[in-house]
C-alpha positions as CSV (number, residue, x, y, z in Angstrom):
1,M,91.1,-39.0,-55.4
2,P,89.8,-37.5,-52.1
3,T,88.1,-39.7,-49.6
4,L,84.3,-39.8,-49.2
5,E,84.7,-38.1,-45.8
6,T,86.6,-35.2,-47.4
7,I,84.0,-34.8,-50.2
8,C,81.1,-34.8,-47.6
9,H,82.9,-32.3,-45.4
10,A,83.5,-30.0,-48.4
11,L,79.9,-30.2,-49.6
12,T,78.6,-29.6,-46.0
13,S,80.9,-26.5,-45.7
14,L,79.8,-25.2,-49.1
15,S,76.1,-25.7,-48.3
16,E,76.4,-24.0,-44.9
17,A,78.3,-21.0,-46.5
18,E,75.5,-20.7,-49.1
19,A,72.8,-20.9,-46.4
20,H,74.5,-18.1,-44.5
21,A,74.8,-15.9,-47.6
22,T,71.1,-16.6,-48.5
23,F,70.0,-15.8,-45.0
24,A,72.0,-12.5,-45.0
25,H,70.5,-11.6,-48.5
26,S,67.0,-12.4,-47.4
27,A,67.2,-10.0,-44.5
28,D,67.6,-7.1,-46.9
29,P,64.3,-5.1,-46.8
30,D,64.9,-3.7,-50.3
31,T,64.4,-7.1,-52.1
32,A,61.2,-8.8,-53.0
33,R,61.5,-12.4,-52.0
34,F,59.1,-15.3,-52.2
35,L,59.1,-18.7,-50.5
36,F,57.2,-21.7,-51.8
37,V,56.9,-24.6,-49.4
38,D,55.5,-28.0,-50.2
39,N,55.3,-31.4,-48.6
40,T,57.1,-34.3,-50.2
41,Q,56.6,-38.0,-49.7
42,N,57.6,-41.2,-51.2
43,Y,57.0,-44.8,-50.4
44,H,60.2,-46.8,-49.8
45,L,59.5,-50.4,-50.8
46,Q,62.0,-52.9,-49.6
47,R,63.0,-55.2,-52.4
48,D,64.9,-57.7,-50.2
49,L,62.6,-58.7,-47.4
50,R,64.5,-59.8,-44.3
51,I,63.7,-59.7,-40.6
52,G,63.6,-56.1,-39.4
53,R,63.2,-54.6,-42.8
54,E,59.8,-53.1,-43.6
55,H,58.2,-50.8,-46.1
56,M,58.0,-47.2,-45.0
57,M,56.7,-43.8,-46.1
58,N,59.3,-41.0,-46.2
59,V,57.6,-37.7,-45.5
60,G,59.4,-34.4,-45.7
61,M,59.2,-30.8,-46.6
62,S,60.8,-28.9,-49.5
63,G,61.1,-25.2,-50.0
64,L,62.1,-22.8,-52.8
65,W,63.3,-19.3,-52.0
66,F,63.8,-16.8,-54.8
67,E,64.2,-13.1,-55.3
68,A,61.8,-11.4,-57.8
69,L,64.0,-9.0,-59.7
70,D,61.4,-6.9,-61.6
71,V,59.0,-6.3,-58.6
72,D,58.5,-2.8,-57.2
73,I,59.1,-3.3,-53.5
74,T,56.8,-0.4,-52.6
75,V,53.7,-2.6,-53.3
76,F,54.4,-4.5,-50.1
77,D,54.3,-1.4,-47.9
78,L,51.6,-2.0,-45.3
79,D,51.3,1.6,-44.2
80,A,50.5,2.7,-47.7
81,K,47.9,-0.1,-48.0
82,R,46.2,1.0,-44.8
83,A,46.1,4.6,-46.0
84,L,44.5,3.5,-49.2
85,I,41.9,1.4,-47.3
86,A,41.2,4.4,-45.1
87,L,40.4,6.5,-48.2
88,N,37.6,4.1,-49.0
89,N,37.6,4.7,-52.8
90,R,35.6,1.5,-53.4
91,K,32.2,3.1,-52.7
92,V,32.7,5.7,-55.5
93,A,34.6,3.6,-58.0
94,T,33.2,3.3,-61.5
95,I,34.0,1.0,-64.4
96,K,35.8,3.8,-66.1
97,D,38.1,4.3,-63.1
98,L,38.9,0.6,-63.1
99,L,39.7,0.6,-66.8
100,D,41.9,3.7,-66.4
101,L,44.0,1.6,-64.0
102,I,44.9,-0.8,-66.8
103,D,48.3,-0.2,-68.5
104,Q,47.0,0.4,-72.0
105,E,50.5,0.4,-73.5
106,D,51.2,-3.1,-72.1
107,C,47.8,-4.2,-73.2
108,S,48.5,-3.0,-76.7
109,D,51.8,-4.8,-76.8
110,A,50.2,-8.0,-75.7
111,S,47.5,-7.6,-78.3
112,N,50.1,-6.9,-81.1
113,H,52.1,-9.9,-80.0
114,T,48.9,-12.1,-80.2
115,E,48.1,-10.6,-83.6
116,S,51.6,-11.3,-85.0
117,R,51.2,-15.0,-84.2
118,S,47.6,-15.3,-85.4
119,S,46.4,-15.4,-89.0
120,S,44.0,-12.6,-88.7
121,K,44.7,-9.3,-90.5
122,R,43.3,-6.9,-87.8
123,S,44.9,-3.5,-88.2
124,T,44.2,-2.0,-84.7
125,P,44.8,-3.9,-81.5
126,I,41.7,-4.7,-79.4
127,C,42.0,-3.5,-75.9
128,F,39.7,-2.7,-73.0
129,S,39.4,1.0,-73.9
130,T,38.3,0.1,-77.5
131,L,35.7,-2.4,-76.3
132,V,34.0,-0.1,-73.8
133,S,32.9,3.4,-74.8
134,F,31.7,6.0,-72.4
């Protein structure tokens, strides 16, 4: 059985190697990555009250970094966003234009999935294009 010091050293080395690999992977501009950060806190209540021991609040920070696999990285292009803002299409946009931006196939799939789980016998999926006529 290895000693406690050996186990701690091995775990520290593994965590540092994983941190370096994660940092190298996060620097890749062709991956969509997200970071969720939150504060953590817990109140440490001393059960055995002695001189010098007191209750204390442990405050820290936790983070979760992950890579989104099915995200198109081009949506984060700031130059493309600025070019679209410069076109100023909002002033001439209509409801039909907005409805045309909706992926009707995906909407139909979601509607069919909902229908298969419900007890209704609707034969055609309800989607935005069938609700609004022009």
